[in-house]
VEXMARZA-250425 format. One record per residue: residue number from 0; residue in one letter; x, y, z of N, C-alpha, C in turn. Coordinates in steps of 0.05 Angstrom, whole numbers. Each point is the difference from the previous one (the first is absolute). Layout:
+-----+------+--------+--------+--------+--------+--------+--------+--------+--------+--------+
| pos | code |   n.xx |   n.yy |   n.zz |  ca.xx |  ca.yy |  ca.zz |   c.xx |   c.yy |   c.zz |
+-----+------+--------+--------+--------+--------+--------+--------+--------+--------+--------+
| NUM |    A |      X |      Y |      Z |      X |      Y |      Z |      X |      Y |      Z |
...
+-----+------+--------+--------+--------+--------+--------+--------+--------+--------+--------+
This chain:
+-----+------+--------+--------+--------+--------+--------+--------+--------+--------+--------+
| pos | code |   n.xx |   n.yy |   n.zz |  ca.xx |  ca.yy |  ca.zz |   c.xx |   c.yy |   c.zz |
+-----+------+--------+--------+--------+--------+--------+--------+--------+--------+--------+
|   0 |    M |   -835 |   -548 |    485 |    -24 |     18 |      0 |    -18 |    -14 |     20 |
|   1 |    E |    -24 |     15 |     -2 |    -15 |      0 |     25 |    -24 |    -14 |     -6 |
|   2 |    K |    -14 |    -20 |     15 |    -21 |    -14 |     -3 |    -21 |     18 |    -18 |
|   3 |    H |     -7 |     20 |     10 |    -24 |     11 |    -11 |     10 |      7 |    -32 |
|   4 |    H |     19 |     10 |    -11 |     15 |      4 |    -24 |     -5 |    -32 |    -19 |
|   5 |    V |     12 |    -17 |     16 |     -1 |    -22 |    -13 |    -25 |    -17 |     -9 |
|   6 |    E |    -20 |      9 |     19 |    -34 |     -8 |     -2 |     -4 |     27 |    -20 |
|   7 |    L |      0 |     20 |     -3 |    -12 |      8 |    -28 |     17 |     -3 |    -26 |
|   8 |    I |     25 |     -7 |      2 |     11 |     -9 |    -19 |    -16 |    -26 |     -9 |
|   9 |    E |      4 |    -16 |     10 |    -13 |    -25 |    -11 |    -31 |      2 |     -2 |
|  10 |    K |    -18 |     21 |      7 |    -25 |      5 |      0 |      0 |      5 |    -29 |
|  11 |    Y |     21 |     17 |    -14 |      0 |     17 |    -18 |      5 |    -16 |    -24 |
|  12 |    T |     15 |    -20 |      2 |     15 |    -15 |    -17 |     -9 |    -12 |    -22 |
|  13 |    A |    -25 |     -4 |      6 |    -20 |    -16 |    -19 |    -10 |     23 |    -24 |
|  14 |    T |      2 |     19 |     13 |    -18 |     18 |    -27 |     23 |     23 |     -8 |
|  15 |    H |     27 |     -4 |      5 |     21 |     15 |     -8 |     25 |    -15 |     -6 |
|  16 |    S |      0 |    -16 |    -24 |     18 |     -3 |     -9 |     31 |     12 |      4 |
|  17 |    D |      0 |     19 |      0 |     32 |     15 |      5 |      6 |     -5 |     22 |
|  18 |    L |    -19 |      1 |     19 |      9 |      3 |     25 |      4 |    -29 |     10 |
|  19 |    K |    -21 |    -19 |    -16 |      9 |    -29 |     11 |     28 |     -6 |     -6 |
|  20 |    E |      7 |     11 |    -27 |     30 |     -8 |     -9 |     17 |      7 |     20 |
|  21 |    L |      2 |     32 |      2 |     18 |      7 |     23 |      4 |    -17 |     25 |
|  22 |    W |    -21 |    -11 |     12 |    -12 |     -9 |     23 |     19 |    -30 |     -3 |
|  23 |    E |     -2 |     -7 |    -22 |     16 |    -31 |     -3 |     23 |      7 |      1 |
|  24 |    E |     10 |     17 |    -10 |     33 |     12 |    -10 |      8 |      3 |     36 |
|  25 |    H |    -12 |     18 |      7 |     10 |      6 |     26 |     -5 |    -22 |     27 |
|  26 |    Q |    -11 |    -26 |     -8 |      1 |    -24 |     17 |     20 |    -11 |     -7 |
|  27 |    L |     12 |     -3 |    -29 |     17 |    -12 |     -7 |     26 |      6 |      5 |
|  28 |    Y |     11 |     31 |      1 |     17 |     11 |     16 |     -3 |     -4 |     25 |
|  29 |    S |    -18 |      1 |     11 |      1 |     -5 |     33 |     11 |    -35 |      3 |
|  30 |    K |     -8 |    -13 |     -9 |     16 |    -31 |      3 |     25 |      5 |    -14 |
|  31 |    Q |      0 |     11 |    -19 |     38 |     -3 |    -10 |     15 |     22 |     23 |
|  32 |    V |    -10 |     22 |     10 |     16 |     15 |     20 |      0 |    -20 |     24 |
|  33 |    E |    -17 |    -13 |     12 |     -1 |    -21 |     24 |     23 |    -11 |     -2 |
|  34 |    K |     -3 |    -16 |    -25 |     21 |    -27 |     -5 |     27 |     11 |      3 |
|  35 |    L |      7 |     27 |    -12 |     28 |     12 |      3 |      2 |      2 |     25 |
|  36 |    E |    -19 |     14 |     12 |     10 |      9 |     26 |      7 |    -20 |     25 |
|  37 |    N |    -11 |    -23 |     -2 |      6 |    -26 |      8 |     16 |    -11 |      2 |
|  38 |    K |      8 |      5 |    -27 |     30 |    -21 |     -2 |     26 |     10 |     16 |
|  39 |    P |     14 |    -20 |     18 |     19 |     10 |     19 |     21 |     23 |    -13 |
|  40 |    Y |      7 |     -9 |    -29 |     23 |     14 |     -6 |     -6 |      9 |    -34 |
|  41 |    R |      4 |     17 |     -3 |    -10 |     16 |    -30 |     25 |     11 |    -15 |
|  42 |    A |      5 |     -4 |    -18 |     21 |      8 |    -19 |    -10 |     22 |     -9 |
|  43 |    P |     24 |     13 |    -16 |     -2 |     32 |     -3 |    -21 |      4 |    -25 |
|  44 |    P |     -3 |    -24 |    -16 |    -26 |      4 |    -27 |    -23 |      4 |     14 |
|  45 |    E |     -5 |    -28 |     26 |    -23 |     -3 |      8 |    -10 |     24 |     16 |
|  46 |    E |     17 |     15 |     12 |     -3 |     22 |     23 |     -8 |     25 |    -26 |
|  47 |    Q |     12 |      1 |    -20 |    -14 |     18 |    -28 |    -25 |    -12 |     -5 |
|  48 |    T |     -7 |    -23 |     -7 |    -30 |     -4 |     -9 |    -17 |      1 |     25 |
|  49 |    L |     11 |     -2 |     30 |    -22 |      4 |     19 |     -2 |     30 |      0 |
|  50 |    K |     19 |     18 |      0 |     -7 |     28 |     -6 |    -20 |      6 |    -17 |
|  51 |    Q |      3 |     -5 |    -29 |    -18 |      0 |    -17 |    -29 |    -10 |     -6 |
|  52 |    L |      3 |    -21 |     20 |    -29 |    -11 |      3 |    -17 |     22 |     18 |
|  53 |    K |     20 |      1 |     22 |    -21 |     22 |     22 |     -4 |     29 |    -10 |
|  54 |    K |     14 |      5 |    -22 |     -6 |     26 |    -20 |    -25 |     -6 |    -14 |
|  55 |    Q |     -1 |    -19 |     -7 |    -29 |     -4 |    -21 |    -23 |    -10 |     14 |
|  56 |    K |     15 |    -11 |     22 |    -32 |     -8 |     21 |     -8 |     24 |     10 |
|  57 |    L |     13 |     24 |      5 |     -7 |     24 |     14 |    -12 |     19 |    -22 |
|  58 |    E |     11 |      4 |    -27 |    -11 |     10 |    -26 |    -31 |    -13 |     -6 |
|  59 |    G |     -6 |    -29 |      6 |    -21 |     -8 |     -8 |    -16 |      2 |     30 |
|  60 |    K |      5 |      3 |     25 |    -18 |      8 |     16 |    -12 |     28 |      0 |
|  61 |    T |     20 |     18 |    -15 |    -10 |     25 |     -4 |    -25 |      6 |    -20 |
|  62 |    Q |      5 |    -16 |    -17 |    -16 |     -5 |    -26 |    -27 |     -9 |      9 |
|  63 |    I |      3 |    -23 |     23 |    -26 |    -15 |      4 |    -15 |     25 |     18 |
|  64 |    M |     17 |     12 |     14 |    -18 |     20 |     24 |    -12 |     15 |    -19 |
|  65 |    G |      5 |      9 |    -20 |    -10 |     31 |    -18 |    -20 |     -7 |    -15 |
|  66 |    I |      4 |    -33 |     -4 |    -25 |     -9 |    -17 |    -26 |      0 |     18 |
|  67 |    V |      2 |    -13 |     23 |    -18 |     -3 |     22 |    -11 |     22 |     13 |
|  68 |    D |     17 |     21 |      4 |     -3 |     26 |     13 |    -26 |     11 |    -27 |
|  69 |    T |     13 |     -3 |    -26 |    -22 |      5 |    -20 |    -22 |     -9 |     -1 |
|  70 |    I |      6 |    -28 |      0 |    -36 |    -12 |      5 |    -16 |     10 |     24 |
|  71 |    L |     10 |      3 |     23 |    -15 |     10 |     22 |     -8 |     27 |     -8 |
|  72 |    A |     14 |     18 |    -11 |     -6 |     30 |     -6 |    -30 |     -7 |    -17 |
|  73 |    Q |      9 |    -18 |    -23 |    -24 |      2 |    -13 |    -29 |     -9 |      5 |
|  74 |    E |      6 |    -17 |     26 |    -26 |    -15 |      3 |    -17 |     21 |     32 |
|  75 |    K |     19 |     26 |      4 |    -14 |     12 |      8 |    -18 |     27 |     -8 |
+-----+------+--------+--------+--------+--------+--------+--------+--------+--------+--------+
């Protein structure tokens, strides 16, 4: 995610609990994905978990950006 987007997200998490929750989940998924990707070998169940985490992370990012876009549109 671009630095600009991260700054906007962090700015609005204080006033939008749904955004805060999604952002915290996104960060958790990022850490879990990074941990699995850094393993020299992943068993098949770990590969499946990694695939699922990436999917959840992407879905969350889409929701986050939708909320940010809505907030920005309301501010105009």
